Residue frames relative to the residue before (quaternion, step in Angstrom):
aa qw qx qy qz dx dy dz
M 1.0000 0.0000 0.0000 0.0000 0.00 0.00 0.00
P 0.6019 -0.5344 0.4264 0.4127 3.59 -1.17 0.40
G 0.8527 0.1368 -0.1183 0.4902 3.58 -0.62 1.12
A 0.8064 0.1568 -0.0821 0.5642 3.59 1.18 -0.09
T 0.2506 -0.7073 0.6311 0.1967 3.53 -1.35 0.33
L 0.2164 -0.8307 0.5063 0.0821 3.57 -0.50 1.19
H 0.2984 -0.6950 0.6277 0.1840 3.52 -1.21 0.76
Y 0.1094 0.7828 -0.6087 0.0693 3.58 -0.86 0.92
E 0.2439 -0.7689 0.5825 0.0997 3.54 -1.28 0.54
V 0.1326 -0.7829 0.6064 0.0424 3.56 -1.03 0.87
H 0.0458 0.7937 -0.6021 0.0736 3.57 -0.88 1.02
G 0.8028 0.3450 -0.2279 0.4296 3.55 -1.26 0.46
S 0.3052 -0.7181 0.5879 0.2135 3.52 -1.35 -0.36
G 0.5483 0.5730 -0.4716 0.3856 3.53 -1.25 0.56
P 0.7692 -0.3013 0.2342 0.5126 3.59 -1.21 -0.34
V 0.5187 -0.6539 0.4551 0.3102 3.57 -1.07 0.73
L 0.0575 -0.7514 0.6573 0.0105 3.53 -1.03 0.97
L 0.1938 -0.7942 0.5717 0.0692 3.53 -0.47 1.27
L 0.1597 -0.7973 0.5806 0.0424 3.58 -0.81 1.08
L 0.1015 -0.8176 0.5667 0.0048 3.58 -0.49 1.25
P 0.3127 -0.7826 0.5065 0.1823 3.63 -0.52 1.13
G 0.3388 -0.7247 0.5615 0.2115 3.52 -1.32 0.31
G 0.7895 0.3336 -0.2357 0.4581 3.52 -1.36 0.11
G 0.7392 -0.3429 0.2878 0.5031 3.56 -0.90 -0.95
A 0.4163 0.7301 -0.4512 0.3000 3.58 1.26 0.30
D 0.2401 -0.7526 0.5938 0.1529 3.53 -1.34 0.17
A 0.8165 -0.2517 0.1655 0.4925 3.60 -1.22 -0.37
G 0.6094 0.5865 -0.3463 0.4059 3.60 1.14 -0.55
M 0.4797 0.6988 -0.4284 0.3131 3.60 1.23 -0.34
Y 0.7671 0.3804 -0.1861 0.4818 3.56 1.00 -0.82
A 0.2952 0.7952 -0.4923 0.1953 3.59 1.23 0.30
G 0.6670 0.5235 -0.3091 0.4308 3.58 1.00 -0.76
M 0.6902 0.4638 -0.2653 0.4880 3.58 1.24 -0.40
T 0.5392 0.6997 -0.3868 0.2646 3.57 1.12 -0.63
T 0.6215 0.5705 -0.3582 0.3999 3.61 0.91 -0.86
H 0.7026 0.4528 -0.2611 0.4828 3.57 0.92 -0.91
L 0.6916 0.5073 -0.2904 0.4243 3.57 0.92 -0.89
T 0.6922 0.5234 -0.2973 0.3982 3.59 0.92 -0.86
T 0.5545 0.5647 -0.4176 0.4464 3.60 1.23 0.04
R 0.7481 0.3598 -0.1899 0.5243 3.57 1.28 -0.35
Y 0.8118 0.2100 -0.0407 0.5434 3.56 1.05 -0.87
T 0.3921 -0.5977 0.6203 0.3228 3.48 -1.41 0.20
T 0.1657 -0.8088 0.5573 0.0887 3.59 -0.33 1.19
V 0.0873 -0.7629 0.6402 0.0223 3.53 -1.04 0.91
S 0.0430 0.7932 -0.6034 0.0705 3.56 -0.61 1.15
L 0.1180 -0.8132 0.5693 0.0270 3.56 -1.13 0.60
D 0.4000 -0.6093 0.6103 0.3104 3.48 -1.42 0.20
P 0.4059 -0.7128 0.4985 0.2804 3.66 -0.59 1.00
R 0.6590 -0.5366 0.3474 0.3963 3.55 -1.15 0.61
G 0.8017 0.2694 -0.2290 0.4819 3.52 -1.01 0.90
L 0.6933 0.4150 -0.2692 0.5241 3.60 1.30 -0.06
S 0.8601 0.0710 -0.0724 0.4999 3.54 -1.17 0.79
R 0.8476 -0.1826 0.1466 0.4762 3.59 -0.73 -1.09
S 0.5712 0.5561 -0.3917 0.4594 3.60 1.28 0.17
R 0.1817 -0.8566 0.4817 0.0345 3.51 -0.15 1.39
L 0.3693 -0.6796 0.5885 0.2356 3.54 -1.05 0.87
H 0.4711 -0.6789 0.4844 0.2873 3.58 -1.05 0.72
R 0.7616 0.0418 -0.0805 0.6417 3.55 1.30 -0.22
P 0.5414 -0.6266 0.4345 0.3543 3.61 -1.07 0.61
L 0.5913 -0.5376 0.4506 0.3979 3.56 -1.25 0.37
T 0.3873 -0.7154 0.5344 0.2294 3.54 -1.03 0.79
E 0.7110 -0.4293 0.3309 0.4480 3.58 -1.30 0.18
G 0.8332 0.1753 -0.1551 0.5010 3.56 -0.81 1.05
E 0.5770 0.5875 -0.3788 0.4224 3.60 1.26 0.00
D 0.1298 -0.7912 0.5955 0.0497 3.55 -1.02 0.86
H 0.5644 -0.5293 0.4872 0.4049 3.53 -1.34 0.11
E 0.2631 -0.7799 0.5563 0.1145 3.57 -1.16 0.65
V 0.5606 -0.6198 0.4412 0.3269 3.53 -1.04 0.87
T 0.6879 0.4983 -0.3024 0.4325 3.59 0.83 -0.95
V 0.6267 0.5250 -0.3441 0.4618 3.61 1.06 -0.65
W 0.6594 0.4836 -0.3137 0.4826 3.60 0.91 -0.85
S 0.6341 0.5343 -0.3252 0.4546 3.58 1.04 -0.80
E 0.6627 0.4862 -0.3079 0.4791 3.60 0.97 -0.78
D 0.5651 0.5646 -0.3816 0.4650 3.59 1.12 -0.57
V 0.6757 0.4950 -0.2876 0.4645 3.56 0.90 -0.98
R 0.6469 0.5169 -0.3255 0.4565 3.59 0.92 -0.83
R 0.6636 0.4874 -0.3065 0.4777 3.61 0.95 -0.79
L 0.6240 0.5296 -0.3361 0.4660 3.56 1.07 -0.72
L 0.6424 0.5082 -0.3189 0.4768 3.59 0.98 -0.81
D 0.6373 0.5263 -0.3287 0.4569 3.58 0.97 -0.79
A 0.6756 0.4971 -0.2907 0.4604 3.57 1.10 -0.69
V 0.7918 0.3398 -0.1722 0.4774 3.59 0.83 -0.96
A 0.8043 0.1422 -0.0647 0.5733 3.61 1.18 -0.47
P 0.0017 0.8397 -0.5430 0.0080 3.61 0.67 1.04
G 0.8458 0.1631 -0.1417 0.4877 3.53 -0.88 1.01
E 0.6421 0.5216 -0.3190 0.4625 3.60 1.27 -0.03
E 0.3985 -0.6740 0.5633 0.2638 3.54 -1.07 0.76
A 0.2021 -0.8057 0.5513 0.0776 3.57 -0.84 0.99
Y 0.4145 -0.6171 0.5983 0.2990 3.49 -1.38 0.37
V 0.1065 -0.7891 0.6022 0.0577 3.58 -1.17 0.59
L 0.0494 -0.7216 0.6876 0.0634 3.52 -1.19 0.76
G 0.0210 0.7762 -0.6295 0.0281 3.55 -0.84 1.02
C 0.1463 -0.7867 0.5955 0.0708 3.57 -0.94 0.89
S 0.8535 0.0602 -0.0760 0.5121 3.56 -1.03 0.92
A 0.8196 0.0001 0.0204 0.5726 3.64 -0.55 -1.07
G 0.6078 0.5527 -0.3458 0.4533 3.58 1.13 -0.62
A 0.6230 0.5270 -0.3364 0.4700 3.57 1.14 -0.60
I 0.6083 0.5336 -0.3494 0.4723 3.59 1.09 -0.64
V 0.6409 0.5029 -0.3114 0.4891 3.58 1.02 -0.79
A 0.6464 0.5311 -0.3202 0.4445 3.59 0.95 -0.86
L 0.6472 0.5118 -0.3160 0.4683 3.60 1.00 -0.79
D 0.6480 0.5024 -0.3200 0.4746 3.57 1.00 -0.77
L 0.6313 0.5297 -0.3263 0.4631 3.57 1.02 -0.80
L 0.6636 0.4938 -0.3061 0.4712 3.60 0.94 -0.85
A 0.6539 0.5229 -0.3202 0.4432 3.58 0.96 -0.79
R 0.7881 0.3513 -0.1718 0.4754 3.59 0.95 -0.84
H 0.8001 0.1650 -0.0887 0.5699 3.61 1.16 -0.50
P 0.0447 0.8509 -0.5231 0.0209 3.62 0.74 0.93
E 0.5984 0.5911 -0.3613 0.4024 3.58 1.12 -0.56
R 0.6569 0.5144 -0.3078 0.4572 3.61 1.22 -0.38
L 0.7392 0.4348 -0.1919 0.4772 3.57 1.26 -0.36
R 0.3335 -0.7330 0.5638 0.1834 3.53 -1.11 0.81
R 0.7676 -0.1671 0.1249 0.6060 3.57 0.92 -0.91
V 0.1680 -0.7853 0.5935 0.0527 3.54 -1.05 0.90
V 0.1328 -0.7528 0.6412 0.0666 3.55 -0.87 1.03
A 0.0873 -0.8011 0.5921 -0.0002 3.57 -0.52 1.24
H 0.1134 -0.8377 0.5340 0.0132 3.55 -0.14 1.34
E 0.8650 -0.1771 0.0568 0.4660 3.53 -0.58 1.29
P 0.1111 0.7689 -0.6166 0.1273 3.61 0.50 1.13
P 0.2985 -0.7823 0.5143 0.1856 3.65 -0.56 1.05
L 0.0641 0.8268 -0.5474 0.1128 3.55 0.48 1.28
L 0.2796 -0.8264 0.4635 0.1549 3.55 0.01 1.31
D 0.5881 0.5932 -0.3746 0.4023 3.62 1.09 -0.56
L 0.6721 0.4948 -0.2986 0.4628 3.60 1.19 -0.43
L 0.5157 0.6093 -0.4304 0.4215 3.60 1.26 0.17
P 0.5934 -0.5677 0.4196 0.3867 3.60 -1.09 0.56
D 0.7793 0.0240 -0.0018 0.6262 3.58 1.06 -0.77
P 0.1569 -0.8421 0.5093 0.0824 3.60 -0.02 1.23
A 0.4816 0.7238 -0.4227 0.2558 3.62 1.17 -0.46
P 0.6770 0.4895 -0.3435 0.4291 3.67 0.74 -0.81
H 0.6959 0.4483 -0.2920 0.4790 3.60 0.94 -0.76
R 0.5728 0.5451 -0.3930 0.4693 3.61 1.10 -0.48
A 0.6622 0.5014 -0.3012 0.4684 3.56 0.95 -0.88
L 0.6295 0.5337 -0.3293 0.4588 3.58 1.01 -0.80
F 0.7001 0.4684 -0.2848 0.4576 3.59 0.78 -0.99
A 0.6234 0.5200 -0.3412 0.4739 3.60 1.08 -0.67
E 0.6319 0.5190 -0.3249 0.4750 3.58 1.05 -0.76
V 0.6386 0.5236 -0.3230 0.4622 3.58 0.99 -0.84
R 0.6410 0.5225 -0.3243 0.4593 3.58 0.93 -0.85
E 0.6916 0.4705 -0.2897 0.4651 3.59 0.87 -0.91
L 0.6199 0.5380 -0.3437 0.4562 3.59 1.04 -0.71
S 0.6240 0.5336 -0.3475 0.4529 3.58 1.00 -0.74
R 0.6807 0.4964 -0.2854 0.4569 3.56 1.00 -0.82
T 0.7658 0.3840 -0.2000 0.4754 3.59 0.99 -0.82
D 0.8199 0.2410 -0.0919 0.5111 3.58 0.92 -0.93
G 0.5928 -0.5906 0.3572 0.4150 3.57 1.28 -0.12
P 0.6695 -0.5527 0.3295 0.3711 3.57 -1.21 0.49
A 0.5925 0.5751 -0.3885 0.4091 3.64 1.03 -0.58
A 0.6745 0.4745 -0.2888 0.4863 3.58 0.90 -0.92
A 0.6464 0.5267 -0.3197 0.4500 3.57 1.00 -0.81
M 0.6751 0.4886 -0.3015 0.4633 3.59 0.92 -0.86
A 0.6070 0.5420 -0.3568 0.4587 3.59 1.06 -0.66
R 0.6703 0.4766 -0.2954 0.4860 3.59 0.96 -0.84
F 0.6206 0.5554 -0.3241 0.4487 3.57 1.04 -0.82
T 0.6862 0.4845 -0.2775 0.4663 3.56 0.85 -1.01
A 0.6616 0.5018 -0.3072 0.4649 3.58 0.94 -0.86
G 0.6762 0.5173 -0.2921 0.4357 3.56 0.98 -0.85
L 0.6503 0.5154 -0.3192 0.4578 3.58 1.10 -0.66
G 0.4436 -0.6957 0.4569 0.3323 3.59 1.12 -0.58
E 0.6330 -0.5635 0.3946 0.3552 3.52 -1.32 0.33
E 0.4513 -0.6300 0.5523 0.3072 3.53 -1.20 0.59
G 0.4278 -0.6771 0.5317 0.2753 3.53 -1.22 0.51
D 0.6378 -0.5133 0.4029 0.4091 3.54 -1.31 -0.17
D 0.0573 -0.7513 0.6554 0.0517 3.53 -1.25 0.59
P 0.0817 -0.8722 0.4799 0.0490 3.57 0.47 1.20
S 0.6068 0.6146 -0.3667 0.3457 3.61 1.08 -0.53
G 0.3630 -0.7643 0.4709 0.2496 3.61 1.08 -0.60
D 0.7819 -0.1014 0.0400 0.6138 3.59 1.05 -0.65
P 0.7234 -0.4786 0.2557 0.4270 3.63 -1.17 0.37
S 0.7074 0.4601 -0.2784 0.4588 3.62 1.03 -0.57
G 0.5056 -0.6424 0.4235 0.3903 3.56 1.26 -0.29
A 0.4938 0.6549 -0.4362 0.3701 3.60 1.26 0.03
P 0.6350 -0.5141 0.3850 0.4293 3.61 -1.15 0.36
S 0.4631 -0.7298 0.4425 0.2390 3.53 -0.91 0.91
G 0.3741 -0.7163 0.5082 0.2978 3.58 1.05 -0.62
D 0.5551 0.6260 -0.3796 0.3949 3.57 1.29 0.23
G 0.3680 0.7741 -0.4627 0.2265 3.59 1.15 0.38
N 0.5446 0.6226 -0.4040 0.3907 3.62 1.20 -0.31
P 0.2953 -0.7961 0.4961 0.1813 3.64 -0.46 1.11
E 0.5927 0.5900 -0.3690 0.4054 3.61 1.19 -0.25
P 0.2805 -0.7777 0.5333 0.1790 3.64 -0.45 1.12
P 0.6009 -0.5618 0.4074 0.3967 3.61 -1.15 0.44
P 0.6698 -0.5326 0.3264 0.4016 3.61 -1.12 0.59
A 0.6529 0.5280 -0.3338 0.4283 3.60 0.91 -0.86
L 0.6490 0.5040 -0.3200 0.4715 3.58 1.07 -0.68
R 0.6358 0.5088 -0.3273 0.4793 3.58 1.04 -0.76
E 0.6519 0.5167 -0.3151 0.4569 3.58 1.01 -0.79
M 0.6300 0.5517 -0.3388 0.4289 3.60 1.11 -0.61
A 0.5464 0.6826 -0.3949 0.2821 3.59 1.03 -0.75
P 0.7099 0.4203 -0.2993 0.4793 3.67 0.74 -0.83
R 0.6098 0.5320 -0.3625 0.4623 3.59 1.09 -0.59
M 0.6522 0.5136 -0.3148 0.4601 3.57 0.96 -0.86
H 0.6164 0.5398 -0.3383 0.4628 3.58 1.03 -0.78
A 0.6791 0.4798 -0.2888 0.4746 3.58 0.95 -0.85
N 0.6575 0.5306 -0.3044 0.4399 3.59 1.16 -0.59
M 0.5231 0.7041 -0.4054 0.2574 3.60 1.11 -0.58
P 0.6389 0.5047 -0.3699 0.4476 3.68 0.87 -0.67
V 0.6321 0.5228 -0.3386 0.4609 3.60 1.01 -0.74
F 0.6724 0.4932 -0.3025 0.4617 3.58 0.88 -0.92
L 0.7226 0.4674 -0.2645 0.4352 3.58 0.73 -1.06
E 0.7734 0.3827 -0.1877 0.4692 3.58 0.98 -0.83
H 0.8215 0.2475 -0.1005 0.5038 3.61 1.10 -0.56
V 0.7171 0.3948 -0.2569 0.5137 3.61 1.25 0.00
L 0.6468 0.5837 -0.3333 0.3602 3.57 0.76 -1.08
C 0.7594 0.3947 -0.2335 0.4615 3.61 0.56 -1.09
P 0.7083 0.4503 -0.3136 0.4440 3.66 0.69 -0.86
F 0.6671 0.5010 -0.3215 0.4479 3.61 0.97 -0.70
T 0.7152 0.4513 -0.2712 0.4596 3.59 0.82 -0.93
S 0.6771 0.4891 -0.2907 0.4667 3.60 1.18 -0.43
R 0.5951 0.5690 -0.3786 0.4228 3.60 1.21 -0.11
P 0.3303 -0.7692 0.5052 0.2101 3.63 -0.48 1.12
P 0.5021 -0.6326 0.4819 0.3397 3.59 -1.09 0.60
N 0.4737 -0.6543 0.5110 0.2937 3.56 -1.19 0.60
L 0.1875 -0.8365 0.5074 0.0880 3.55 0.19 1.30
D 0.6183 0.5512 -0.3525 0.4353 3.60 1.02 -0.71
A 0.6913 0.4522 -0.2778 0.4903 3.58 1.03 -0.76
L 0.6669 0.5167 -0.3064 0.4409 3.59 1.08 -0.64
R 0.5736 0.6310 -0.3914 0.3458 3.62 1.01 -0.67
P 0.7085 0.4555 -0.3067 0.4433 3.66 0.74 -0.84
V 0.7587 0.3294 -0.1898 0.5290 3.61 1.18 -0.43
A 0.2822 0.8034 -0.4857 0.1973 3.56 1.25 0.40
H 0.5769 0.5940 -0.3802 0.4120 3.61 1.17 -0.47
K 0.6528 0.4973 -0.3128 0.4783 3.59 1.25 -0.28
L 0.6768 0.5243 -0.2640 0.4443 3.58 1.27 -0.28
V 0.0632 -0.7510 0.6559 0.0422 3.54 -1.14 0.81
P 0.1814 -0.7580 0.6165 0.1116 3.63 -0.31 1.17
A 0.0828 -0.8329 0.5471 -0.0149 3.58 -0.77 1.02
V 0.0805 -0.7839 0.6154 0.0159 3.52 -1.16 0.74
G 0.4562 -0.6689 0.5125 0.2859 3.56 -1.15 0.60
R 0.5335 -0.6446 0.4365 0.3307 3.57 -0.97 0.80
A 0.6767 0.4895 -0.2971 0.4627 3.59 1.09 -0.61
S 0.6338 0.5597 -0.3216 0.4260 3.62 1.26 -0.15
R 0.3597 0.7894 -0.4601 0.1893 3.59 1.26 -0.04
G 0.7218 0.4375 -0.2565 0.4710 3.60 1.05 -0.64
Q 0.6170 0.5320 -0.3452 0.4661 3.60 1.27 -0.05
E 0.3363 -0.8190 0.4258 0.1864 3.53 0.10 1.37
A 0.6935 0.4992 -0.2954 0.4273 3.60 0.83 -0.92
L 0.7044 0.4376 -0.2580 0.4958 3.60 1.21 -0.42
H 0.7416 0.4236 -0.2177 0.4724 3.58 0.96 -0.88
R 0.7002 0.5207 -0.2958 0.3888 3.59 0.71 -1.08
P 0.6465 0.5182 -0.3594 0.4293 3.68 0.86 -0.73
V 0.6298 0.5356 -0.3432 0.4457 3.61 1.03 -0.72
V 0.6670 0.4962 -0.2959 0.4705 3.56 0.89 -0.96
R 0.6734 0.4947 -0.2937 0.4642 3.58 0.93 -0.90
L 0.6343 0.5316 -0.3307 0.4535 3.59 0.97 -0.81
A 0.6682 0.4977 -0.3029 0.4626 3.57 0.87 -0.93
A 0.6736 0.4954 -0.3041 0.4564 3.59 0.88 -0.91
T 0.6492 0.5278 -0.3155 0.4478 3.58 0.98 -0.83
L 0.7329 0.4048 -0.2239 0.4989 3.58 1.03 -0.80
G 0.4552 -0.7153 0.4308 0.3092 3.58 1.27 -0.08
I 0.5712 0.5530 -0.3944 0.4609 3.58 1.08 0.75
D 0.5395 -0.6031 0.4724 0.3495 3.55 -1.29 0.20
H 0.2939 -0.6990 0.6066 0.2388 3.52 -1.24 0.42
A 0.3522 -0.7333 0.5491 0.1917 3.57 -1.21 0.55
E 0.2981 -0.7251 0.5897 0.1942 3.54 -1.13 0.70
F 0.1729 -0.7713 0.6089 0.0669 3.53 -1.06 0.90
P 0.5706 -0.5837 0.4354 0.3796 3.60 -1.14 0.45
G 0.7631 0.3612 -0.2700 0.4629 3.53 -1.19 0.59
G 0.5508 -0.6013 0.4684 0.3402 3.50 -1.33 -0.35
H 0.8399 -0.1623 0.1220 0.5033 3.54 -1.11 -0.73
L 0.7502 0.3320 -0.1839 0.5414 3.58 1.12 -0.66
G 0.1783 0.8359 -0.5031 0.1276 3.57 1.11 0.61
A 0.6254 0.5553 -0.3415 0.4288 3.59 1.03 -0.74
V 0.7099 0.4194 -0.2415 0.5117 3.59 1.17 -0.59
E 0.7603 0.4250 -0.2140 0.4422 3.57 0.83 -1.02
T 0.7851 0.1192 -0.0801 0.6025 3.63 1.10 -0.57
P 0.0236 -0.8786 0.4762 0.0279 3.59 0.75 1.05
D 0.6318 0.5404 -0.3525 0.4296 3.61 0.98 -0.73
A 0.7030 0.4497 -0.2660 0.4825 3.57 0.81 -1.00
F 0.6305 0.5335 -0.3305 0.4568 3.58 1.01 -0.80
T 0.6610 0.5088 -0.3049 0.4596 3.59 0.94 -0.88
A 0.6354 0.5319 -0.3306 0.4517 3.58 0.95 -0.86
R 0.6742 0.4782 -0.2953 0.4791 3.57 0.95 -0.84
L 0.6291 0.5362 -0.3408 0.4479 3.58 0.99 -0.77
I 0.6538 0.5055 -0.3138 0.4674 3.60 0.89 -0.91
E 0.6270 0.5364 -0.3277 0.4602 3.58 1.01 -0.80
V 0.6807 0.4864 -0.2848 0.4678 3.57 0.91 -0.94
L 0.6765 0.4889 -0.3044 0.4590 3.59 0.91 -0.86
D 0.6555 0.5077 -0.3118 0.4640 3.58 1.05 -0.72
């Protein structure tokens, strides 16, 4: 890619399903879902530029941040390489959902359906100022006190998740009771820890402050599924933008099991709901 060399992984067979990670995560974020997905889809996952194994050709300069449109173009080029001429499915979570929305707005012809799970789009809040201030404080704390202090403030500022006793949309047992994460997810943990300063200082504020292109999304809204976790209902910055986005575009939003990290914490139930939505 221009300015970076990207690490990506391809598994399974069938229609292409692109998996975009959020936060400081990478391709390993979806390891718990891959077994189920690869029986139906060719999954394509990546480490976003500047994170984990995707190397920038030069470091960010003073005052420089990562950009949604640059990450979106990375994804478009990746799709052109692995699925030329084919419409792809996309799942994006958190910051990955913001990238997915930008990709749909600018390259709808490349996409069949996009599930945008909890994009924290602050412009869609009734009053974005308190969360803008929170995220700016988190960024500065990362620079002065380190990522651990910043993440503690970030988590406290977002508020507590609620309960989601059902486990999946039907209320059936989720099958997620095994506390042992898959090897790829365990391997991601130290990479994600190393990525946190980049996410907190160069991704969090610019990504959440970039408004979605609603004019471009309206004509292709039938391809979009805004999604929210049932346990996130009390977290305004995660839940409210999804509801507002769906209402503005005149479409329904979908509820998924778990909270903001449902794809990681309840992968079986999350995957079942994703397959239902894509079908």
